[in-house]
KESE-223173 format. One line per field, with one value per residue (C-alpha): residue number from 0; residue in three letters; chain; x, y, z. Coordinates in nm, 3 decimals, always signed. Example, Ala and Ser with C-alpha at 12.3 -4.5 7.8 and 13.67 -1.06 7.14 Angstrom:
BEGIN
k <- (0  1) .
r <- (ALA  SER) .
c <- (A  A) .
xx <- (+1.230  +1.367) .
yy <- (-0.450  -0.106) .
zz <- (+0.780  +0.714) .
REM end
This chain:
BEGIN
k <- (0  1  2  3  4  5  6  7  8  9  10  11  12  13  14  15  16  17  18  19  20  21  22  23  24  25  26  27  28  29  30  31  32  33  34  35  36  37  38  39  40  41  42  43  44  45  46  47  48  49  50  51  52  53  54  55  56  57  58  59  60  61  62  63  64  65  66  67  68  69  70  71  72  73  74  75  76  77  78  79  80  81  82  83  84  85  86  87  88  89  90  91  92  93  94  95  96  97  98  99  100  101  102  103  104  105  106  107  108  109  110  111  112  113  114  115  116  117  118  119  120  121  122  123  124  125  126  127  128  129  130  131  132  133  134  135  136  137  138  139  140  141  142  143  144  145  146  147  148  149  150  151  152  153  154  155  156  157  158  159  160  161  162  163  164  165  166  167  168  169  170  171  172  173  174  175  176  177  178  179  180  181  182  183  184  185  186  187  188  189  190  191  192  193  194  195  196  197  198  199  200  201  202  203  204  205  206  207  208  209  210  211  212  213  214  215  216  217  218  219  220  221  222  223  224  225  226  227  228  229  230  231  232  233  234  235  236  237  238  239  240  241  242  243  244  245  246  247  248  249  250  251  252  253  254  255  256  257  258  259  260  261  262  263  264  265  266  267  268  269  270  271  272  273  274  275  276  277  278  279  280  281  282  283  284  285  286  287  288  289  290  291  292  293  294  295  296  297  298  299  300  301  302  303  304  305  306  307  308  309  310  311  312  313  314  315  316  317  318  319  320  321  322  323  324  325  326  327  328  329  330  331  332  333  334  335  336  337  338  339  340  341  342  343  344  345  346  347  348  349  350  351  352  353  354  355  356  357  358  359  360  361  362  363  364  365  366  367  368  369  370  371) .
r <- (MET  ASN  LYS  ILE  PRO  VAL  TYR  GLN  PRO  SER  ILE  GLY  SER  LYS  GLU  LYS  GLU  ASN  VAL  LEU  ASP  CYS  LEU  ASP  SER  SER  TRP  ILE  SER  SER  LYS  GLY  LYS  TYR  ILE  GLY  LEU  PHE  GLU  ASN  GLU  PHE  ALA  LYS  TYR  ILE  GLY  SER  LYS  TYR  ALA  ALA  THR  VAL  SER  ASN  GLY  THR  VAL  ALA  LEU  HIS  LEU  ALA  LEU  LEU  ALA  ILE  GLY  ILE  LYS  THR  GLY  ASP  GLU  VAL  ILE  VAL  PRO  THR  LEU  THR  TYR  VAL  ALA  SER  VAL  ASN  ALA  ILE  LYS  TYR  ILE  GLY  ALA  LYS  PRO  VAL  PHE  ILE  ASP  SER  LEU  ARG  SER  THR  TRP  GLN  LEU  ASP  PRO  GLU  ASP  LEU  GLU  ARG  LYS  ILE  THR  SER  LYS  THR  LYS  ALA  ILE  MET  VAL  VAL  HIS  ILE  TYR  GLY  MET  ALA  CYS  ASP  MET  ASP  LYS  ILE  MET  SER  ILE  ALA  ARG  ALA  TYR  LYS  LEU  LYS  VAL  VAL  GLU  ASP  CYS  ALA  GLU  ALA  PHE  GLY  THR  LYS  TYR  LYS  ASN  LYS  TYR  VAL  GLY  THR  PHE  GLY  ASP  ILE  ALA  ALA  PHE  SER  PHE  PHE  GLY  ASN  LYS  THR  ILE  THR  THR  GLY  GLU  GLY  GLY  MET  VAL  VAL  SER  ASN  SER  LYS  LYS  ILE  ILE  ASP  LEU  ALA  ILE  ARG  ILE  LYS  GLY  GLN  GLY  LEU  ALA  GLU  ASN  THR  GLU  TYR  TRP  HIS  ASP  ILE  ILE  GLY  TYR  ASN  TYR  ARG  MET  THR  ASN  ILE  CYS  ALA  ALA  ILE  GLY  LEU  ALA  GLN  LEU  SER  ARG  ALA  GLN  SER  PHE  ILE  ASP  ARG  LYS  ARG  LYS  LEU  ALA  GLU  LEU  TYR  LYS  GLU  TYR  LEU  ALA  ASP  LEU  PRO  ILE  GLU  LEU  LEU  ASP  GLU  PRO  LYS  ASP  VAL  TYR  GLY  THR  PHE  TRP  MET  ILE  SER  LEU  ILE  PHE  ASN  ASN  SER  ALA  ILE  ARG  THR  LYS  VAL  ARG  GLN  VAL  LEU  ARG  GLU  ASN  ASN  VAL  GLU  THR  ARG  PRO  VAL  PHE  TYR  PRO  ILE  ASN  THR  LEU  PRO  MET  TYR  GLU  ASP  GLY  ILE  VAL  PHE  GLY  ASN  ALA  THR  TYR  LEU  SER  GLN  ARG  GLY  ILE  ASN  LEU  PRO  SER  TYR  PRO  ASP  LEU  LYS  ASP  ASP  GLN  VAL  LYS  SER  ILE  CYS  ASN  ILE  ILE  ARG  GLY  CYS  PHE  ASN  GLU  ALA  ASN  HIS  THR  GLU  ASN  ARG  LEU  LYS) .
c <- (A  A  A  A  A  A  A  A  A  A  A  A  A  A  A  A  A  A  A  A  A  A  A  A  A  A  A  A  A  A  A  A  A  A  A  A  A  A  A  A  A  A  A  A  A  A  A  A  A  A  A  A  A  A  A  A  A  A  A  A  A  A  A  A  A  A  A  A  A  A  A  A  A  A  A  A  A  A  A  A  A  A  A  A  A  A  A  A  A  A  A  A  A  A  A  A  A  A  A  A  A  A  A  A  A  A  A  A  A  A  A  A  A  A  A  A  A  A  A  A  A  A  A  A  A  A  A  A  A  A  A  A  A  A  A  A  A  A  A  A  A  A  A  A  A  A  A  A  A  A  A  A  A  A  A  A  A  A  A  A  A  A  A  A  A  A  A  A  A  A  A  A  A  A  A  A  A  A  A  A  A  A  A  A  A  A  A  A  A  A  A  A  A  A  A  A  A  A  A  A  A  A  A  A  A  A  A  A  A  A  A  A  A  A  A  A  A  A  A  A  A  A  A  A  A  A  A  A  A  A  A  A  A  A  A  A  A  A  A  A  A  A  A  A  A  A  A  A  A  A  A  A  A  A  A  A  A  A  A  A  A  A  A  A  A  A  A  A  A  A  A  A  A  A  A  A  A  A  A  A  A  A  A  A  A  A  A  A  A  A  A  A  A  A  A  A  A  A  A  A  A  A  A  A  A  A  A  A  A  A  A  A  A  A  A  A  A  A  A  A  A  A  A  A  A  A  A  A  A  A  A  A  A  A  A  A  A  A  A  A  A  A  A  A  A  A  A  A  A  A  A  A  A  A  A  A  A  A  A  A  A  A  A  A  A  A  A  A  A  A  A  A) .
xx <- (-9.282  -9.399  -9.233  -9.386  -9.329  -9.314  -9.565  -9.809  -10.095  -10.442  -10.593  -10.959  -11.211  -11.273  -10.929  -10.904  -11.261  -11.173  -10.835  -11.018  -11.256  -10.958  -10.801  -11.110  -11.205  -10.836  -10.791  -10.445  -10.283  -10.278  -10.657  -10.946  -11.283  -11.073  -10.843  -11.105  -11.337  -11.021  -10.948  -11.287  -11.294  -10.998  -11.040  -11.388  -11.237  -10.975  -11.207  -10.968  -11.092  -10.907  -10.671  -10.470  -10.303  -9.948  -9.721  -9.531  -9.519  -9.194  -9.310  -9.619  -9.326  -9.138  -9.447  -9.594  -9.302  -9.290  -9.687  -9.614  -9.284  -9.041  -8.711  -8.328  -8.128  -8.464  -8.445  -8.715  -8.726  -8.748  -8.708  -8.407  -8.603  -8.774  -8.770  -8.499  -8.766  -8.862  -8.530  -8.436  -8.770  -8.632  -8.251  -8.489  -8.563  -8.168  -8.337  -8.175  -8.325  -8.237  -8.283  -8.482  -8.493  -8.783  -8.962  -8.858  -9.211  -9.391  -9.115  -9.267  -9.102  -9.018  -9.173  -8.924  -8.653  -8.863  -8.897  -8.525  -8.410  -8.585  -8.390  -8.465  -8.429  -8.670  -8.969  -9.151  -9.176  -9.208  -9.403  -9.354  -9.619  -9.417  -9.535  -9.885  -9.929  -9.952  -9.776  -9.859  -10.033  -10.156  -9.793  -9.723  -9.937  -9.904  -9.556  -9.610  -9.865  -9.639  -9.341  -9.523  -9.437  -9.586  -9.674  -9.589  -9.766  -9.573  -9.859  -9.717  -9.691  -10.050  -10.339  -10.621  -10.415  -10.632  -10.523  -10.821  -11.080  -10.917  -10.703  -10.384  -10.299  -10.593  -10.354  -10.098  -10.092  -10.029  -10.009  -9.880  -9.943  -9.792  -9.969  -9.667  -9.760  -9.649  -9.856  -10.247  -10.379  -10.175  -10.190  -9.865  -9.694  -9.853  -9.953  -10.128  -10.145  -10.432  -10.499  -10.768  -10.643  -10.775  -10.486  -10.239  -10.354  -10.416  -10.054  -9.973  -10.141  -10.023  -9.668  -9.713  -9.883  -9.567  -9.635  -9.968  -10.146  -10.523  -10.741  -10.466  -10.379  -10.001  -9.939  -9.679  -9.569  -9.403  -9.152  -9.319  -9.258  -9.451  -9.561  -9.937  -10.075  -10.210  -10.561  -10.478  -10.356  -10.605  -10.869  -10.669  -10.662  -11.034  -11.132  -10.837  -11.011  -11.359  -11.176  -10.957  -11.167  -11.118  -10.767  -10.745  -10.957  -10.709  -10.396  -10.512  -10.670  -10.304  -10.140  -10.357  -10.225  -9.881  -9.913  -10.092  -9.859  -9.537  -9.647  -9.419  -9.076  -8.840  -8.915  -9.142  -9.457  -9.520  -9.866  -10.125  -10.004  -10.306  -10.557  -10.418  -10.603  -10.338  -10.336  -10.042  -9.855  -9.562  -9.592  -9.288  -9.121  -8.789  -8.557  -8.384  -8.064  -7.922  -7.789  -8.098  -8.255  -8.011  -8.040  -8.426  -8.418  -8.174  -8.375  -8.706  -8.522  -8.393  -8.795  -8.873  -8.990  -8.901  -8.859  -8.717  -8.487  -8.661  -8.489  -8.116  -8.151  -8.077  -7.825  -7.568  -7.630  -7.325  -7.514  -7.640  -7.386  -7.334  -7.182  -7.441  -7.625  -7.974  -8.023  -8.371  -8.377  -8.035  -8.177  -8.483  -8.299  -8.022  -8.319  -8.642  -8.769  -9.086  -9.304  -9.528  -9.831  -10.027  -10.417  -10.424  -10.165  -10.297  -10.386  -10.188  -9.899  -9.890  -9.887  -9.597  -9.379  -9.414  -9.323  -9.007  -8.918  -8.995  -8.761  -8.520  -8.560  -8.563  -8.227  -8.044  -8.136  -8.083  -7.713  -7.709  -7.758  -7.499  -7.262  -7.323) .
yy <- (+8.408  +8.743  +9.031  +9.167  +9.539  +9.700  +9.937  +10.022  +10.252  +10.124  +10.313  +10.259  +10.372  +10.700  +10.815  +10.773  +10.925  +11.239  +11.275  +11.233  +11.507  +11.727  +11.640  +11.706  +12.022  +12.163  +12.312  +12.062  +12.323  +12.445  +12.617  +12.400  +12.258  +11.955  +12.163  +12.349  +12.010  +11.817  +12.108  +12.101  +11.737  +11.664  +11.930  +11.787  +11.411  +11.503  +11.715  +12.090  +12.427  +12.479  +12.297  +12.400  +12.165  +12.199  +12.007  +11.744  +11.652  +11.799  +12.144  +12.132  +12.108  +12.401  +12.619  +12.487  +12.620  +12.926  +13.017  +13.016  +13.247  +13.051  +13.210  +13.173  +13.113  +12.989  +12.646  +12.374  +12.043  +11.715  +11.325  +11.172  +10.862  +11.004  +11.065  +11.335  +11.524  +11.681  +11.806  +11.936  +12.140  +12.320  +12.386  +12.560  +12.826  +12.865  +12.723  +12.469  +12.133  +12.037  +11.629  +11.448  +11.056  +10.860  +10.605  +10.221  +10.104  +10.297  +10.444  +10.828  +11.127  +11.125  +11.403  +11.410  +11.401  +11.694  +11.893  +11.866  +12.031  +12.360  +12.657  +13.014  +13.009  +12.711  +12.851  +12.531  +12.141  +11.900  +11.641  +11.355  +11.066  +10.788  +10.461  +10.567  +10.579  +10.869  +11.070  +11.121  +11.480  +11.537  +11.588  +11.732  +11.986  +12.077  +12.133  +12.346  +12.558  +12.569  +12.706  +12.938  +12.691  +12.653  +12.289  +12.181  +11.798  +11.597  +11.367  +11.238  +10.852  +10.881  +11.049  +10.880  +10.798  +10.926  +10.979  +10.965  +10.965  +11.281  +11.263  +11.356  +11.700  +11.881  +11.896  +12.178  +12.511  +12.362  +12.015  +11.856  +11.521  +11.388  +11.211  +11.046  +10.707  +10.522  +10.658  +10.581  +10.832  +10.949  +11.194  +11.067  +11.367  +11.578  +11.726  +11.911  +12.161  +12.203  +12.484  +12.547  +12.910  +13.138  +13.371  +13.077  +12.935  +13.259  +13.315  +12.947  +13.015  +13.315  +13.182  +12.857  +13.073  +13.334  +13.579  +13.712  +13.966  +13.941  +14.137  +14.283  +14.091  +14.042  +14.241  +14.060  +14.208  +13.914  +13.664  +13.332  +12.979  +12.777  +12.533  +12.458  +12.129  +12.059  +11.998  +11.670  +11.548  +11.714  +11.494  +11.201  +11.273  +11.353  +10.991  +10.807  +11.023  +10.896  +10.493  +10.593  +10.421  +10.065  +10.138  +10.186  +9.886  +9.667  +9.765  +9.707  +9.363  +9.276  +9.372  +9.128  +8.878  +8.965  +8.922  +8.635  +8.438  +8.566  +8.473  +8.345  +8.451  +8.685  +8.994  +9.263  +9.438  +9.814  +9.794  +10.069  +10.218  +10.302  +10.594  +10.528  +10.394  +10.306  +10.325  +10.108  +10.313  +10.056  +9.754  +9.754  +9.536  +9.463  +9.199  +9.070  +9.151  +9.336  +8.987  +8.819  +9.112  +9.128  +8.777  +8.825  +9.099  +8.908  +8.604  +8.827  +8.976  +8.646  +8.551  +8.844  +9.024  +9.439  +9.532  +9.875  +9.960  +10.142  +10.559  +10.607  +10.866  +11.169  +11.310  +11.021  +11.128  +11.335  +11.677  +11.633  +11.440  +11.558  +11.278  +11.241  +10.866  +10.835  +10.482  +10.405  +10.611  +10.342  +10.022  +10.092  +10.175  +9.906  +9.616  +9.735  +9.656  +9.757  +9.495  +9.489  +9.712  +9.782  +9.758  +9.528  +9.253  +8.931  +8.684  +8.433  +8.679  +8.770  +8.407  +8.351  +8.629  +8.538  +8.138  +8.275  +8.499  +8.191  +7.995  +8.226  +8.162  +7.781  +7.783  +8.008  +7.787  +7.489  +7.633  +7.726  +7.409  +7.256  +7.464  +7.424) .
zz <- (+27.563  +27.364  +27.495  +27.809  +27.842  +28.182  +28.095  +27.800  +27.706  +27.654  +27.378  +27.276  +26.967  +27.191  +27.186  +26.815  +26.765  +26.935  +26.766  +26.432  +26.542  +26.594  +26.243  +26.084  +26.258  +26.224  +26.535  +26.614  +26.837  +27.170  +27.083  +27.042  +27.246  +27.416  +27.571  +27.829  +27.845  +27.945  +28.211  +28.347  +28.378  +28.538  +28.806  +28.878  +28.883  +29.164  +29.352  +29.221  +29.165  +28.859  +28.669  +28.328  +28.095  +27.998  +27.757  +27.984  +28.369  +28.389  +28.318  +28.508  +28.843  +28.675  +28.621  +28.984  +29.152  +28.918  +29.036  +29.391  +29.372  +29.412  +29.295  +29.265  +29.609  +29.783  +29.916  +29.819  +30.045  +29.852  +29.869  +29.724  +29.625  +29.321  +28.949  +28.846  +28.694  +29.076  +29.131  +28.788  +28.763  +29.156  +28.968  +28.605  +28.851  +29.034  +29.358  +29.574  +29.615  +30.003  +30.055  +30.258  +30.334  +30.246  +30.522  +30.497  +30.564  +30.299  +30.054  +30.073  +30.187  +30.581  +30.752  +31.061  +30.825  +30.672  +30.969  +31.058  +30.703  +30.733  +30.760  +30.692  +30.326  +30.286  +30.115  +29.977  +30.036  +29.699  +29.811  +29.548  +29.596  +29.484  +29.266  +29.288  +29.691  +29.902  +30.160  +30.486  +30.405  +30.722  +30.889  +30.578  +30.607  +30.954  +30.936  +30.642  +30.835  +31.129  +30.939  +30.655  +30.358  +30.047  +29.918  +29.556  +29.510  +29.263  +29.172  +28.803  +28.961  +29.164  +28.953  +29.135  +29.458  +29.766  +30.115  +30.395  +30.130  +29.927  +29.602  +29.649  +29.443  +29.663  +29.955  +29.887  +29.700  +29.357  +29.223  +28.926  +28.695  +28.418  +28.130  +27.950  +27.782  +28.075  +28.292  +28.449  +28.220  +27.937  +27.638  +27.470  +27.601  +27.871  +28.199  +28.433  +28.705  +28.944  +29.247  +29.456  +29.412  +29.111  +29.190  +29.150  +28.844  +28.679  +28.716  +28.586  +28.271  +28.201  +28.199  +28.003  +27.761  +27.744  +27.986  +27.831  +27.982  +28.063  +27.833  +27.587  +27.284  +27.199  +27.538  +27.763  +28.105  +28.277  +28.105  +28.013  +27.826  +27.579  +27.781  +27.649  +27.530  +27.219  +27.142  +27.007  +27.312  +27.531  +27.289  +27.365  +27.770  +27.781  +27.656  +27.879  +28.182  +28.113  +28.148  +28.430  +28.737  +28.495  +28.453  +28.827  +28.937  +28.697  +28.828  +29.206  +29.084  +28.932  +29.272  +29.427  +29.196  +29.239  +29.639  +29.595  +29.305  +29.527  +29.859  +30.108  +29.942  +30.097  +29.925  +30.041  +29.798  +29.799  +29.987  +30.064  +30.362  +30.637  +30.519  +30.137  +29.859  +29.607  +29.248  +29.200  +28.897  +28.922  +29.089  +29.319  +29.544  +29.707  +29.762  +30.072  +29.874  +29.572  +29.441  +29.386  +29.260  +28.981  +28.913  +28.895  +28.674  +28.458  +28.402  +28.375  +28.053  +27.937  +27.915  +27.732  +28.071  +28.110  +28.455  +28.566  +28.844  +29.148  +29.108  +29.233  +29.521  +29.332  +29.576  +29.426  +29.065  +28.938  +28.897  +29.261  +29.464  +29.829  +29.958  +30.201  +30.235  +30.306  +30.436  +30.377  +30.029  +29.952  +30.097  +29.852  +29.554  +29.568  +29.629  +29.416  +29.105  +28.896  +28.779  +28.440  +28.572  +28.278  +28.253  +27.956  +28.125  +28.117  +28.434  +28.341  +28.218  +28.589  +28.652  +28.453  +28.550  +28.907  +28.839  +28.699  +28.978  +29.213  +28.995  +29.076  +29.454  +29.414  +29.225  +29.464  +29.751  +29.584  +29.475  +29.893  +29.990  +29.744  +29.895  +30.238) .
REM end
């Protein structure tokens, strides 16, 4: 079997055409027509008032926290089951990440644990929509309003996902998206911050551009960063955005195929919770024990099929270790994997992957019966 990666981008003729246009025009850095076009079309796509491009998804999170006023010593509540960038962005500011558990049923953050962790120092909630699904935004926003907390949505893995027919990224004060090469739409490296507040987005734009004051050339009145996206990346992003729904439709079809071909095995695929339209960024499942997960990943690797483990709980990593055991996050992390999930994956490749997984279970059952 030819190598099947866990993800690869789908790049077409329009992306190439736009990049060549940038090269021909010589607008290749952080100015050029594609920056504004991509920002405007992205905001329109998800139903946000404002959007600002940035150089990657991690800086989008850092910028989002800065733009809502998070400072050193503030507490930001964040799920421990997430990619490390969510938490690193909090630490960049000198704020304190306060970890919470996830729901066993949906893999998303647990609103009840969230409310238990609020203190007088809590200033914001970082909502992470993991693996292309969505958190319970009704409960989360109700808690945020009750305690007067800001909400940052980490949508790096959930572009195009909806909660109650509304796109994620449009519920909180500000949201961050990633366009890394393994995301549903990509710019190679890149990201976006979106907000319905002009005040917040204007500050984000100033911070990402070295703190440049409005209406005065080369006058910088706040500390800023160079977090700008290039025109070339925006040109790719604009083309990808025009194909976004076809990517999402295909990924949803892939999820259905995996469910069909893996039916009746002792596994659970991450599926759409109630009120959620999922985009299945990474088609994910959990096994009934960690040993079979290890075996399946090994056999798939021997057959040139790449998989990924579900994230480690961040509070178990050396720089964040706190000794707390989050039961659901640990359970999911120890048993979960991500399967190949890219739009150009063929139906017969999905079937082959599932046959290999099924074979691992048949072998395990045979061994167990022989030992009885």
